[in-house]
The first five atom37 places (N, CA, C, CB, O) and aatype in JSON, in Angstrom:
{
  "aatype": [12, 11, 10, 2, 15, 1, 16, 1, 0, 1, 1, 10, 0, 12, 5, 7, 9, 18, 6, 17, 5, 12, 15, 2, 2, 2, 9, 7, 3, 9, 6, 16, 5, 10, 10, 9, 3, 15, 7, 15, 1, 2, 10, 3, 10, 11, 10, 13, 1, 6, 10, 10, 10, 2, 19, 0, 11, 6, 15, 3, 6, 10, 3, 11, 8, 9, 15, 6, 18, 9, 3, 1, 14, 12, 0, 6, 9, 3, 14, 19, 6, 15, 0, 9, 10, 1, 10, 7, 0, 18, 6, 10, 10, 1, 1, 14, 0, 19, 14, 18, 1, 19, 19, 9, 2, 6, 0, 19, 6, 10, 0, 11, 16, 13, 7, 0, 6, 0, 7, 8, 11, 18, 19, 2, 7, 19, 12, 3, 11, 10, 0, 0, 11, 10, 1, 11, 14, 6, 19, 0, 7, 8, 10, 11, 2, 11, 14],
  "atom_mask": [
    [1, 1, 1, 1, 1],
    [1, 1, 1, 1, 1],
    [1, 1, 1, 1, 1],
    [1, 1, 1, 1, 1],
    [1, 1, 1, 1, 1],
    [1, 1, 1, 1, 1],
    [1, 1, 1, 1, 1],
    [1, 1, 1, 1, 1],
    [1, 1, 1, 1, 1],
    [1, 1, 1, 1, 1],
    [1, 1, 1, 1, 1],
    [1, 1, 1, 1, 1],
    [1, 1, 1, 1, 1],
    [1, 1, 1, 1, 1],
    [1, 1, 1, 1, 1],
    [1, 1, 1, 0, 1],
    [1, 1, 1, 1, 1],
    [1, 1, 1, 1, 1],
    [1, 1, 1, 1, 1],
    [1, 1, 1, 1, 1],
    [1, 1, 1, 1, 1],
    [1, 1, 1, 1, 1],
    [1, 1, 1, 1, 1],
    [1, 1, 1, 1, 1],
    [1, 1, 1, 1, 1],
    [1, 1, 1, 1, 1],
    [1, 1, 1, 1, 1],
    [1, 1, 1, 0, 1],
    [1, 1, 1, 1, 1],
    [1, 1, 1, 1, 1],
    [1, 1, 1, 1, 1],
    [1, 1, 1, 1, 1],
    [1, 1, 1, 1, 1],
    [1, 1, 1, 1, 1],
    [1, 1, 1, 1, 1],
    [1, 1, 1, 1, 1],
    [1, 1, 1, 1, 1],
    [1, 1, 1, 1, 1],
    [1, 1, 1, 0, 1],
    [1, 1, 1, 1, 1],
    [1, 1, 1, 1, 1],
    [1, 1, 1, 1, 1],
    [1, 1, 1, 1, 1],
    [1, 1, 1, 1, 1],
    [1, 1, 1, 1, 1],
    [1, 1, 1, 1, 1],
    [1, 1, 1, 1, 1],
    [1, 1, 1, 1, 1],
    [1, 1, 1, 1, 1],
    [1, 1, 1, 1, 1],
    [1, 1, 1, 1, 1],
    [1, 1, 1, 1, 1],
    [1, 1, 1, 1, 1],
    [1, 1, 1, 1, 1],
    [1, 1, 1, 1, 1],
    [1, 1, 1, 1, 1],
    [1, 1, 1, 1, 1],
    [1, 1, 1, 1, 1],
    [1, 1, 1, 1, 1],
    [1, 1, 1, 1, 1],
    [1, 1, 1, 1, 1],
    [1, 1, 1, 1, 1],
    [1, 1, 1, 1, 1],
    [1, 1, 1, 1, 1],
    [1, 1, 1, 1, 1],
    [1, 1, 1, 1, 1],
    [1, 1, 1, 1, 1],
    [1, 1, 1, 1, 1],
    [1, 1, 1, 1, 1],
    [1, 1, 1, 1, 1],
    [1, 1, 1, 1, 1],
    [1, 1, 1, 1, 1],
    [1, 1, 1, 1, 1],
    [1, 1, 1, 1, 1],
    [1, 1, 1, 1, 1],
    [1, 1, 1, 1, 1],
    [1, 1, 1, 1, 1],
    [1, 1, 1, 1, 1],
    [1, 1, 1, 1, 1],
    [1, 1, 1, 1, 1],
    [1, 1, 1, 1, 1],
    [1, 1, 1, 1, 1],
    [1, 1, 1, 1, 1],
    [1, 1, 1, 1, 1],
    [1, 1, 1, 1, 1],
    [1, 1, 1, 1, 1],
    [1, 1, 1, 1, 1],
    [1, 1, 1, 0, 1],
    [1, 1, 1, 1, 1],
    [1, 1, 1, 1, 1],
    [1, 1, 1, 1, 1],
    [1, 1, 1, 1, 1],
    [1, 1, 1, 1, 1],
    [1, 1, 1, 1, 1],
    [1, 1, 1, 1, 1],
    [1, 1, 1, 1, 1],
    [1, 1, 1, 1, 1],
    [1, 1, 1, 1, 1],
    [1, 1, 1, 1, 1],
    [1, 1, 1, 1, 1],
    [1, 1, 1, 1, 1],
    [1, 1, 1, 1, 1],
    [1, 1, 1, 1, 1],
    [1, 1, 1, 1, 1],
    [1, 1, 1, 1, 1],
    [1, 1, 1, 1, 1],
    [1, 1, 1, 1, 1],
    [1, 1, 1, 1, 1],
    [1, 1, 1, 1, 1],
    [1, 1, 1, 1, 1],
    [1, 1, 1, 1, 1],
    [1, 1, 1, 1, 1],
    [1, 1, 1, 1, 1],
    [1, 1, 1, 1, 1],
    [1, 1, 1, 0, 1],
    [1, 1, 1, 1, 1],
    [1, 1, 1, 1, 1],
    [1, 1, 1, 1, 1],
    [1, 1, 1, 0, 1],
    [1, 1, 1, 1, 1],
    [1, 1, 1, 1, 1],
    [1, 1, 1, 1, 1],
    [1, 1, 1, 1, 1],
    [1, 1, 1, 1, 1],
    [1, 1, 1, 0, 1],
    [1, 1, 1, 1, 1],
    [1, 1, 1, 1, 1],
    [1, 1, 1, 1, 1],
    [1, 1, 1, 1, 1],
    [1, 1, 1, 1, 1],
    [1, 1, 1, 1, 1],
    [1, 1, 1, 1, 1],
    [1, 1, 1, 1, 1],
    [1, 1, 1, 1, 1],
    [1, 1, 1, 1, 1],
    [1, 1, 1, 1, 1],
    [1, 1, 1, 1, 1],
    [1, 1, 1, 1, 1],
    [1, 1, 1, 1, 1],
    [1, 1, 1, 1, 1],
    [1, 1, 1, 0, 1],
    [1, 1, 1, 1, 1],
    [1, 1, 1, 1, 1],
    [1, 1, 1, 1, 1],
    [1, 1, 1, 1, 1],
    [1, 1, 1, 1, 1],
    [1, 1, 1, 1, 1]
  ],
  "atom_positions": [
    [[22.45, -40.76, 7.95], [21.24, -42.22, 8.13], [23.0, -42.97, 7.99], [19.4, -42.72, 6.28], [24.0, -42.68, 7.34]],
    [[22.61, -44.15, 9.1], [23.85, -45.2, 8.46], [23.73, -46.2, 7.89], [24.65, -45.72, 9.22], [22.85, -47.07, 7.89]],
    [[24.8, -46.04, 7.29], [24.83, -47.71, 5.9], [25.07, -48.79, 6.53], [26.2, -47.86, 4.57], [25.07, -48.92, 7.75]],
    [[25.29, -49.63, 5.71], [24.96, -50.99, 6.42], [26.93, -50.7, 5.64], [23.22, -52.57, 5.74], [27.41, -49.7, 5.11]],
    [[27.36, -51.64, 5.83], [28.87, -52.53, 4.82], [28.25, -52.33, 3.97], [29.5, -54.25, 4.85], [28.37, -51.14, 3.68]],
    [[27.5, -52.91, 3.22], [27.32, -53.78, 1.95], [27.31, -52.05, 1.53], [25.73, -55.17, 1.65], [28.25, -51.39, 1.09]],
    [[25.92, -51.62, 1.82], [25.69, -50.31, 1.19], [27.18, -49.64, 0.97], [24.68, -49.35, 2.19], [27.37, -49.85, -0.23]],
    [[27.93, -49.2, 1.29], [28.85, -48.85, 1.79], [30.19, -48.92, 1.13], [28.77, -49.35, 2.73], [31.16, -48.19, 0.94]],
    [[29.73, -50.33, 0.84], [30.03, -50.79, 0.04], [29.99, -50.38, -2.01], [29.47, -51.66, 0.65], [30.97, -50.39, -2.75]],
    [[28.96, -50.16, -2.3], [28.44, -50.01, -3.54], [28.98, -48.96, -4.0], [27.14, -49.96, -3.63], [29.59, -48.79, -5.05]],
    [[28.54, -47.62, -2.42], [28.25, -46.58, -2.84], [30.34, -46.14, -3.57], [27.28, -45.6, -1.34], [30.79, -45.44, -4.47]],
    [[30.87, -46.92, -2.66], [32.44, -46.23, -2.58], [32.89, -46.94, -3.82], [33.55, -46.6, -1.03], [33.58, -46.35, -4.66]],
    [[32.6, -47.94, -3.93], [32.89, -48.56, -6.14], [31.66, -47.97, -6.81], [32.71, -50.93, -6.69], [31.68, -48.23, -8.02]],
    [[30.88, -47.46, -6.56], [30.86, -46.4, -7.77], [31.23, -45.28, -7.9], [29.94, -46.14, -8.13], [31.42, -44.67, -8.95]],
    [[31.44, -44.75, -6.29], [32.44, -43.19, -6.63], [33.97, -43.83, -7.63], [33.2, -42.24, -4.52], [34.69, -42.96, -8.11]],
    [[34.3, -45.09, -7.83], [36.13, -45.22, -7.44], [35.07, -45.45, -9.49], [0.0, 0.0, 0.0], [35.23, -44.59, -10.35]],
    [[34.49, -46.25, -9.63], [34.2, -46.23, -11.13], [33.76, -45.52, -12.23], [33.67, -46.8, -11.27], [33.96, -45.68, -13.44]],
    [[32.52, -43.94, -10.98], [32.7, -42.51, -12.13], [33.81, -42.35, -11.54], [31.61, -41.0, -12.19], [33.53, -41.22, -11.13]],
    [[35.5, -42.63, -10.91], [36.51, -41.8, -11.33], [36.79, -42.55, -12.42], [37.64, -41.51, -10.4], [37.25, -42.05, -13.45]],
    [[36.47, -44.09, -12.23], [37.49, -44.29, -13.54], [37.04, -43.88, -14.64], [37.86, -45.62, -13.89], [37.65, -42.96, -15.19]],
    [[35.36, -44.68, -15.51], [35.44, -43.16, -16.22], [35.87, -42.25, -16.97], [35.53, -42.64, -15.87], [36.24, -42.08, -18.13]],
    [[35.68, -41.5, -15.62], [36.07, -40.03, -16.12], [38.0, -39.58, -16.68], [35.6, -39.0, -14.54], [38.46, -38.81, -17.53]],
    [[38.64, -40.54, -15.66], [40.15, -40.1, -15.65], [40.84, -41.6, -17.03], [40.98, -40.26, -13.41], [41.93, -41.88, -17.55]],
    [[39.67, -42.07, -17.07], [41.55, -43.55, -16.82], [41.95, -43.99, -16.61], [42.51, -43.98, -16.64], [42.25, -45.08, -17.1]],
    [[42.5, -43.13, -15.06], [43.58, -44.7, -14.3], [42.95, -44.94, -13.68], [44.98, -44.79, -13.46], [41.83, -44.67, -13.24]],
    [[44.54, -46.17, -13.54], [44.1, -47.16, -12.96], [43.63, -47.54, -11.84], [44.62, -47.64, -13.07], [43.8, -46.83, -10.85]],
    [[42.98, -48.68, -11.75], [41.51, -48.76, -10.33], [42.32, -49.62, -9.5], [39.56, -49.74, -10.75], [41.95, -50.15, -8.46]],
    [[43.55, -49.73, -10.08], [44.24, -49.81, -8.84], [44.67, -48.87, -7.89], [0.0, 0.0, 0.0], [44.4, -48.97, -6.69]],
    [[45.16, -48.21, -8.24], [45.2, -47.14, -7.32], [44.53, -46.33, -7.3], [45.99, -46.61, -7.24], [44.76, -45.46, -6.45]],
    [[42.96, -46.11, -8.52], [41.88, -45.93, -7.06], [41.53, -46.46, -6.06], [40.89, -45.87, -7.14], [41.25, -46.08, -4.92]],
    [[41.56, -47.52, -6.63], [41.2, -49.0, -4.88], [42.21, -48.85, -3.67], [41.65, -51.23, -5.38], [42.08, -49.41, -2.58]],
    [[43.24, -48.0, -4.03], [44.58, -48.09, -3.19], [43.76, -46.3, -2.23], [46.73, -47.94, -4.59], [43.68, -46.11, -1.01]],
    [[43.22, -45.15, -3.56], [43.27, -44.05, -2.95], [41.29, -43.84, -2.1], [43.9, -42.8, -4.32], [40.74, -43.29, -1.16]],
    [[41.03, -44.57, -3.07], [38.99, -44.74, -1.88], [39.25, -45.31, -0.86], [37.37, -45.93, -2.46], [38.51, -45.1, 0.1]],
    [[40.32, -46.18, -0.69], [40.4, -46.78, 0.39], [41.34, -46.33, 2.13], [40.84, -47.88, -0.29], [41.57, -46.69, 3.28]],
    [[41.6, -45.05, 0.82], [42.43, -44.3, 1.75], [41.95, -42.75, 2.44], [43.68, -44.11, 0.95], [42.43, -42.02, 3.3]],
    [[40.95, -42.73, 1.69], [40.13, -41.5, 1.95], [39.59, -42.08, 2.95], [39.14, -40.89, 0.9], [39.59, -41.76, 4.14]],
    [[38.99, -43.23, 2.22], [36.96, -43.47, 3.02], [37.65, -43.56, 4.53], [35.6, -45.65, 2.46], [37.2, -42.74, 5.33]],
    [[38.49, -44.28, 4.91], [38.82, -45.06, 6.08], [39.08, -46.65, 5.85], [0.0, 0.0, 0.0], [39.91, -47.42, 6.34]],
    [[38.12, -46.82, 4.98], [37.77, -48.37, 5.06], [36.69, -48.52, 6.32], [39.27, -49.38, 5.38], [36.17, -49.64, 6.34]],
    [[36.35, -47.82, 7.13], [35.1, -47.98, 8.09], [33.99, -48.38, 7.89], [34.75, -47.1, 8.56], [33.16, -47.71, 7.28]],
    [[33.67, -49.97, 8.54], [31.87, -50.0, 8.45], [31.74, -50.22, 6.61], [30.88, -47.98, 9.17], [30.84, -49.62, 6.02]],
    [[32.91, -51.27, 5.71], [32.44, -51.96, 4.09], [33.04, -52.79, 4.16], [32.66, -51.37, 2.67], [33.97, -53.3, 4.77]],
    [[32.32, -52.92, 3.34], [32.75, -54.57, 3.34], [33.47, -55.11, 1.94], [31.26, -55.56, 3.53], [33.19, -55.5, 0.81]],
    [[34.69, -54.83, 2.92], [36.32, -54.47, 1.74], [36.55, -55.61, 0.48], [38.16, -54.69, 2.87], [37.39, -55.42, -0.39]],
    [[35.58, -56.96, 0.54], [35.48, -58.17, -0.55], [34.47, -57.9, -0.47], [35.85, -59.65, -0.49], [34.14, -58.93, 0.12]],
    [[33.28, -57.17, -0.58], [31.88, -56.69, -1.41], [32.7, -55.72, -2.44], [30.48, -55.71, -0.3], [32.57, -56.04, -3.63]],
    [[33.51, -54.59, -2.15], [33.83, -53.13, -2.47], [35.0, -53.92, -3.52], [34.43, -51.86, -0.94], [34.6, -53.62, -4.65]],
    [[36.05, -54.66, -3.65], [37.05, -54.88, -3.7], [36.17, -55.67, -5.43], [37.89, -55.61, -2.23], [36.67, -55.31, -6.5]],
    [[35.01, -56.63, -5.47], [35.06, -57.2, -6.36], [34.11, -56.12, -7.51], [34.65, -58.63, -5.96], [34.24, -56.0, -8.72]],
    [[33.29, -55.56, -6.72], [32.3, -54.46, -7.47], [33.22, -53.96, -8.25], [31.51, -53.23, -6.6], [33.06, -54.25, -9.44]],
    [[34.41, -53.14, -7.93], [35.39, -52.29, -8.79], [35.41, -52.78, -8.92], [36.25, -51.62, -8.91], [34.45, -53.26, -9.51]],
    [[36.61, -53.62, -8.61], [37.63, -54.94, -10.27], [36.67, -55.18, -11.87], [37.72, -57.45, -9.46], [36.75, -55.1, -13.09]],
    [[35.73, -55.52, -10.7], [35.41, -56.43, -11.62], [34.34, -56.18, -12.74], [35.08, -57.45, -10.93], [34.04, -56.74, -13.79]],
    [[33.73, -54.68, -11.79], [33.33, -53.36, -13.28], [33.96, -53.22, -14.64], [33.7, -51.81, -12.86], [33.61, -53.3, -15.82]],
    [[35.45, -52.9, -13.71], [36.11, -52.09, -15.02], [36.15, -53.11, -15.05], [37.26, -51.06, -15.35], [36.33, -53.37, -13.86]],
    [[36.08, -54.66, -15.92], [36.67, -56.12, -16.02], [35.87, -56.06, -16.69], [36.86, -57.24, -15.07], [35.65, -56.71, -17.71]],
    [[35.24, -55.17, -16.13], [34.39, -55.94, -17.8], [33.37, -55.05, -18.45], [33.31, -57.53, -17.49], [32.34, -55.7, -18.67]],
    [[33.32, -54.27, -18.7], [31.94, -53.27, -18.44], [31.82, -53.18, -20.06], [32.18, -51.44, -17.42], [30.74, -52.73, -20.46]],
    [[32.92, -53.58, -21.18], [32.24, -53.87, -22.47], [31.24, -55.26, -21.82], [33.55, -54.28, -23.93], [30.09, -55.11, -21.41]],
    [[31.5, -55.73, -21.83], [29.78, -57.06, -21.51], [28.94, -56.43, -20.39], [30.24, -59.13, -20.65], [27.85, -56.98, -20.25]],
    [[29.22, -55.3, -19.46], [28.12, -54.84, -18.84], [27.57, -54.03, -19.63], [28.3, -54.33, -17.69], [26.35, -54.17, -19.73]],
    [[28.31, -52.78, -20.56], [27.46, -52.0, -22.17], [25.98, -52.4, -22.53], [28.31, -52.57, -23.76], [24.85, -51.92, -22.51]],
    [[26.9, -54.03, -22.98], [25.97, -54.58, -23.83], [24.81, -55.18, -23.89], [26.34, -55.11, -24.22], [24.0, -55.42, -24.78]],
    [[24.93, -55.46, -22.26], [23.21, -55.86, -22.01], [22.94, -54.19, -21.17], [22.82, -57.78, -20.6], [21.83, -54.38, -20.66]],
    [[23.1, -53.64, -21.02], [22.36, -52.19, -20.64], [22.14, -51.49, -22.47], [23.77, -50.9, -19.32], [23.2, -52.1, -22.52]],
    [[22.02, -51.25, -23.02], [22.61, -50.94, -24.37], [21.42, -51.51, -24.96], [24.15, -51.59, -24.83], [21.43, -51.31, -26.17]],
    [[20.13, -52.32, -24.46], [19.81, -53.01, -25.11], [18.27, -52.2, -24.76], [20.28, -54.49, -24.88], [17.29, -52.21, -25.5]],
    [[18.42, -51.25, -22.95], [17.28, -50.27, -22.56], [17.83, -49.52, -22.47], [16.46, -50.31, -21.58], [17.86, -49.02, -21.35]],
    [[18.51, -49.0, -23.37], [18.76, -47.18, -22.88], [18.51, -46.49, -24.31], [20.73, -46.67, -22.2], [18.67, -47.12, -25.35]],
    [[18.01, -44.82, -24.3], [18.17, -45.1, -25.03], [19.12, -43.85, -26.05], [17.06, -45.63, -25.16], [18.99, -43.27, -27.13]],
    [[19.55, -43.89, -25.53], [21.4, -43.57, -26.39], [22.49, -44.08, -25.97], [22.03, -42.11, -26.34], [22.72, -44.9, -25.09]],
    [[23.25, -43.42, -26.8], [24.79, -44.63, -26.94], [24.86, -44.51, -25.68], [26.51, -44.25, -27.85], [24.05, -43.79, -25.1]],
    [[26.03, -45.32, -24.85], [26.91, -45.58, -23.42], [27.42, -43.95, -23.24], [28.52, -46.94, -23.62], [27.11, -43.04, -22.47]],
    [[28.1, -44.05, -24.03], [29.55, -42.54, -24.15], [28.67, -41.35, -23.78], [30.45, -42.08, -26.21], [29.07, -40.32, -23.24]],
    [[27.43, -41.63, -24.13], [25.98, -39.91, -23.92], [25.31, -39.71, -22.8], [24.41, -39.9, -24.93], [24.63, -38.71, -22.57]],
    [[25.52, -40.99, -21.77], [24.61, -41.5, -20.61], [25.64, -40.22, -19.4], [24.77, -43.82, -20.23], [26.76, -39.73, -19.5]],
    [[24.61, -40.1, -18.41], [24.91, -39.16, -17.47], [26.33, -40.19, -16.45], [23.19, -38.66, -16.52], [26.09, -41.28, -15.92]],
    [[27.84, -39.44, -16.42], [28.8, -40.57, -15.69], [28.67, -40.68, -14.97], [29.84, -40.7, -15.53], [29.51, -41.51, -14.63]],
    [[27.88, -40.32, -13.84], [27.67, -41.52, -12.34], [25.94, -42.22, -12.74], [27.58, -40.25, -10.15], [25.58, -43.22, -12.13]],
    [[24.96, -41.53, -13.87], [24.64, -42.85, -14.72], [24.62, -43.66, -14.76], [24.84, -43.17, -15.32], [24.01, -44.63, -14.32]],
    [[25.91, -43.21, -15.82], [26.36, -45.06, -16.11], [27.61, -45.78, -15.14], [27.12, -45.25, -17.95], [28.0, -46.89, -15.52]],
    [[28.06, -45.36, -14.24], [28.73, -46.19, -12.9], [28.14, -47.14, -12.25], [29.0, -45.43, -11.83], [28.29, -48.37, -12.22]],
    [[27.18, -46.11, -11.54], [24.7, -46.54, -11.2], [25.38, -48.45, -12.12], [22.31, -44.56, -13.43], [26.11, -49.41, -11.87]],
    [[24.48, -47.93, -13.19], [24.05, -48.67, -13.86], [24.91, -50.72, -14.4], [23.92, -47.51, -14.83], [24.65, -51.91, -14.5]],
    [[26.13, -49.51, -14.55], [27.71, -51.1, -15.08], [27.85, -51.76, -13.92], [29.82, -50.54, -15.52], [28.32, -52.87, -14.15]],
    [[27.5, -51.45, -11.9], [27.96, -52.18, -10.81], [26.51, -52.31, -10.54], [29.04, -51.53, -9.69], [26.34, -53.23, -9.75]],
    [[24.65, -51.37, -11.11], [23.9, -52.77, -11.34], [24.1, -54.02, -12.23], [0.0, 0.0, 0.0], [24.45, -55.14, -11.86]],
    [[23.89, -53.75, -13.09], [24.06, -54.72, -13.85], [24.83, -56.17, -13.66], [24.49, -54.12, -14.67], [24.26, -57.26, -13.74]],
    [[26.4, -55.96, -13.37], [27.03, -56.35, -12.57], [26.37, -57.41, -12.02], [27.37, -55.49, -11.88], [26.24, -58.59, -12.34]],
    [[25.82, -56.47, -10.79], [25.01, -57.75, -9.16], [24.24, -58.46, -10.27], [23.46, -56.84, -7.39], [24.63, -59.6, -10.54]],
    [[23.12, -57.93, -11.01], [22.34, -58.73, -11.71], [23.13, -59.77, -12.42], [21.56, -57.99, -12.54], [22.41, -60.76, -12.53]],
    [[24.35, -59.98, -12.99], [24.84, -60.67, -13.39], [25.29, -61.63, -12.26], [25.56, -60.12, -14.15], [24.8, -62.59, -11.66]],
    [[26.27, -61.05, -12.24], [27.63, -62.04, -11.04], [27.73, -62.53, -9.24], [29.05, -60.98, -11.01], [28.59, -62.92, -8.46]],
    [[25.86, -62.14, -9.23], [25.65, -61.63, -7.35], [24.54, -62.75, -8.14], [25.13, -59.43, -6.31], [25.44, -63.23, -8.84]],
    [[23.33, -63.52, -8.56], [23.26, -64.21, -7.85], [21.83, -64.22, -6.66], [24.45, -64.04, -7.53], [20.63, -64.13, -6.91]],
    [[22.41, -64.36, -5.57], [22.02, -64.12, -4.31], [21.94, -62.89, -3.9], [22.7, -64.69, -3.54], [22.17, -62.57, -2.73]],
    [[21.64, -62.13, -4.72], [21.79, -61.02, -3.81], [20.11, -60.59, -5.08], [23.82, -59.85, -3.73], [20.1, -60.69, -6.3]],
    [[18.82, -60.07, -4.06], [17.5, -60.44, -4.59], [18.08, -59.09, -5.65], [15.78, -60.37, -3.38], [18.87, -58.15, -5.77]],
    [[17.03, -59.81, -6.22], [17.51, -58.2, -7.92], [16.37, -57.12, -8.2], [17.59, -59.07, -10.1], [16.19, -56.38, -9.16]],
    [[15.16, -57.43, -6.13], [15.59, -55.59, -6.11], [16.21, -54.67, -4.96], [14.29, -54.76, -6.28], [16.26, -53.46, -4.72]],
    [[16.99, -56.75, -3.96], [18.01, -55.28, -3.47], [18.77, -54.59, -4.91], [19.6, -55.89, -2.16], [19.46, -53.58, -4.73]],
    [[18.7, -54.87, -5.63], [20.05, -54.83, -6.59], [19.24, -53.61, -7.31], [20.58, -56.48, -7.71], [19.73, -52.48, -7.33]],
    [[18.21, -53.84, -7.8], [17.33, -52.32, -8.46], [17.31, -50.68, -6.94], [14.86, -53.12, -8.83], [17.56, -49.48, -7.07]],
    [[16.83, -51.61, -5.54], [16.75, -50.51, -5.27], [18.16, -49.5, -3.77], [15.14, -50.73, -4.96], [18.14, -48.68, -2.85]],
    [[19.19, -50.48, -4.61], [20.67, -50.55, -4.21], [20.28, -49.13, -5.28], [22.0, -52.2, -4.61], [19.98, -48.04, -4.8]],
    [[20.37, -49.43, -6.96], [20.75, -48.66, -7.17], [19.83, -47.18, -7.44], [21.4, -49.19, -7.88], [20.04, -46.18, -8.11]],
    [[18.95, -47.53, -6.74], [17.31, -46.12, -7.12], [18.47, -45.03, -6.06], [14.63, -46.66, -5.92], [19.32, -44.26, -6.51]],
    [[18.22, -45.23, -4.86], [19.39, -45.02, -3.49], [20.61, -43.96, -4.53], [20.37, -47.15, -2.72], [20.54, -42.73, -4.62]],
    [[21.78, -44.95, -5.32], [22.33, -44.17, -5.5], [23.08, -42.87, -6.69], [22.64, -44.74, -5.04], [24.17, -42.3, -6.7]],
    [[22.06, -42.81, -7.43], [20.82, -41.99, -8.64], [20.42, -41.19, -6.77], [18.87, -43.57, -9.95], [21.05, -40.26, -6.26]],
    [[19.78, -41.59, -6.44], [19.14, -40.14, -5.29], [20.3, -39.01, -5.05], [18.68, -40.79, -3.37], [20.58, -37.82, -5.13]],
    [[20.66, -40.04, -4.76], [21.96, -39.86, -3.76], [23.07, -38.55, -4.38], [22.91, -41.58, -3.72], [23.59, -37.54, -3.91]],
    [[23.07, -39.26, -5.66], [24.44, -38.8, -6.98], [23.89, -38.41, -7.92], [25.48, -39.92, -7.68], [24.02, -37.22, -8.17]],
    [[23.19, -39.1, -8.68], [22.47, -38.1, -9.78], [21.93, -36.98, -10.01], [0.0, 0.0, 0.0], [21.69, -35.91, -9.45]],
    [[21.69, -37.78, -11.55], [21.11, -35.95, -11.51], [19.41, -35.95, -10.48], [20.6, -35.21, -13.86], [18.92, -36.7, -9.63]],
    [[18.82, -34.19, -11.42], [16.74, -35.21, -10.66], [16.37, -36.27, -10.61], [15.31, -35.12, -11.32], [16.0, -36.71, -9.52]],
    [[16.33, -36.93, -11.54], [15.09, -36.96, -12.81], [16.44, -38.38, -12.71], [14.71, -35.28, -14.64], [15.8, -39.33, -12.26]],
    [[17.41, -38.7, -12.85], [18.21, -39.86, -12.82], [18.25, -40.86, -11.9], [0.0, 0.0, 0.0], [19.08, -41.76, -12.02]],
    [[17.33, -40.83, -10.84], [17.25, -42.33, -10.31], [15.71, -42.91, -11.23], [17.05, -42.34, -8.19], [15.51, -44.07, -11.59]],
    [[14.74, -41.66, -11.45], [13.45, -42.29, -12.0], [13.98, -43.24, -13.73], [12.09, -40.66, -12.28], [13.53, -44.31, -14.13]],
    [[14.99, -42.4, -14.4], [15.78, -43.57, -15.66], [16.54, -44.75, -14.96], [17.16, -42.72, -16.71], [16.3, -45.86, -15.44]],
    [[17.31, -44.69, -14.03], [18.2, -45.76, -13.5], [17.06, -47.28, -12.74], [19.32, -44.79, -12.11], [17.54, -48.39, -12.47]],
    [[15.29, -46.84, -12.52], [14.92, -47.07, -11.63], [14.05, -48.41, -13.21], [14.28, -45.69, -10.44], [13.7, -49.56, -13.45]],
    [[14.22, -46.58, -13.97], [13.61, -48.14, -15.47], [14.35, -48.55, -16.12], [0.0, 0.0, 0.0], [14.01, -49.26, -17.07]],
    [[15.65, -48.27, -15.87], [16.89, -49.65, -16.88], [17.34, -50.6, -16.58], [18.14, -49.46, -17.29], [17.99, -51.49, -17.12]],
    [[16.71, -50.22, -15.06], [17.41, -51.92, -14.35], [16.23, -52.8, -14.11], [18.31, -51.82, -12.55], [16.4, -54.01, -13.96]],
    [[14.55, -52.02, -14.06], [14.03, -53.05, -13.76], [13.49, -53.58, -15.41], [12.95, -52.75, -12.54], [12.31, -53.92, -15.49]],
    [[14.37, -53.63, -16.68], [14.47, -53.82, -18.21], [15.49, -55.03, -17.99], [15.07, -52.34, -19.24], [14.97, -56.12, -18.22]],
    [[17.01, -55.08, -17.55], [18.0, -55.72, -17.56], [17.51, -57.06, -15.96], [19.42, -54.44, -17.48], [17.81, -58.26, -15.92]],
    [[16.7, -56.21, -14.86], [15.87, -57.23, -13.64], [15.24, -58.45, -14.18], [14.56, -56.44, -12.87], [15.12, -59.56, -13.67]],
    [[14.8, -57.9, -15.55], [13.87, -58.93, -16.79], [13.92, -59.98, -17.43], [13.7, -58.57, -17.74], [13.25, -60.98, -17.67]],
    [[15.46, -59.2, -17.79], [15.93, -59.71, -19.09], [16.78, -61.13, -18.03], [17.12, -58.3, -20.26], [16.5, -62.31, -18.25]],
    [[18.0, -60.63, -16.7], [18.83, -61.0, -15.93], [18.55, -62.02, -14.76], [19.24, -59.97, -15.58], [19.11, -62.97, -14.21]],
    [[17.65, -61.46, -14.71], [16.78, -62.21, -13.66], [15.97, -62.76, -14.22], [16.15, -61.57, -12.68], [15.43, -63.48, -13.38]],
    [[15.43, -62.92, -15.3], [13.67, -64.12, -15.99], [12.7, -64.42, -14.96], [14.04, -66.1, -16.57], [11.81, -63.65, -14.57]],
    [[13.01, -65.97, -14.41], [12.43, -66.93, -13.1], [12.91, -66.13, -11.89], [13.11, -68.68, -13.0], [12.2, -66.66, -11.04]],
    [[13.49, -65.39, -11.36], [13.08, -64.4, -9.97], [12.49, -63.31, -10.33], [14.25, -63.87, -9.07], [11.56, -63.06, -9.56]],
    [[12.65, -62.31, -11.42], [11.44, -61.12, -11.61], [9.88, -62.34, -11.85], [11.89, -59.79, -13.52], [9.07, -62.1, -10.96]],
    [[9.44, -63.34, -12.69], [8.32, -64.18, -12.46], [8.29, -64.47, -11.51], [8.13, -65.11, -13.01], [7.2, -64.21, -11.0]],
    [[8.83, -64.84, -11.01], [8.19, -65.65, -10.05], [7.95, -64.51, -8.88], [0.0, 0.0, 0.0], [7.17, -64.8, -7.97]],
    [[8.26, -63.89, -8.87], [8.03, -62.02, -7.88], [6.42, -62.33, -7.97], [8.69, -59.84, -9.06], [5.42, -62.74, -7.38]],
    [[7.16, -61.66, -9.53], [4.65, -60.92, -10.05], [4.36, -61.7, -10.34], [3.75, -59.75, -11.46], [3.59, -61.52, -11.28]],
    [[4.54, -63.17, -10.0], [3.27, -64.71, -9.99], [2.99, -64.45, -8.55], [4.0, -66.78, -10.31], [1.79, -64.43, -8.26]],
    [[3.85, -64.26, -7.58], [3.14, -64.5, -5.51], [2.23, -62.55, -5.64], [5.56, -64.53, -3.32], [1.25, -62.13, -5.03]],
    [[2.99, -61.97, -6.52], [2.13, -60.47, -5.94], [0.43, -60.57, -5.87], [2.48, -59.02, -7.18], [-0.46, -60.85, -6.69]],
    [[0.5, -60.14, -4.25], [-1.57, -60.27, -5.01], [-1.72, -58.98, -5.89], [-3.31, -60.05, -3.41], [-2.78, -58.75, -6.47]]
  ]
}
């Protein structure tokens, strides 16, 4: 399956966030290495950089939002799933032009590809609750217009 440039950017950013969480290496060094390794073909480079650098920079704030909807401390969440949740929370907070349903779908697809067996269900549940809080008018409008 061919991935579009934004999906590839999210996928690569998630891998970088995961590496940053696990190694605590410099995010700029991680960015450089990911771009070299991936060849950056068919990649929305601007989106990749925004997601990777800002999720790392804003991780404490993102974790506060996520923590309201998880059943254990962030440090105990599977590292792949925490990277996906941080990425999704960032997009819900800072990228309002991206519909919340797209953000959730992309997060769930990342969890299906990279997460634990049922990780996508956990990610979906948390992201749904986050969207209801962070994108309240958008979610309410969608639910109101549902048949």
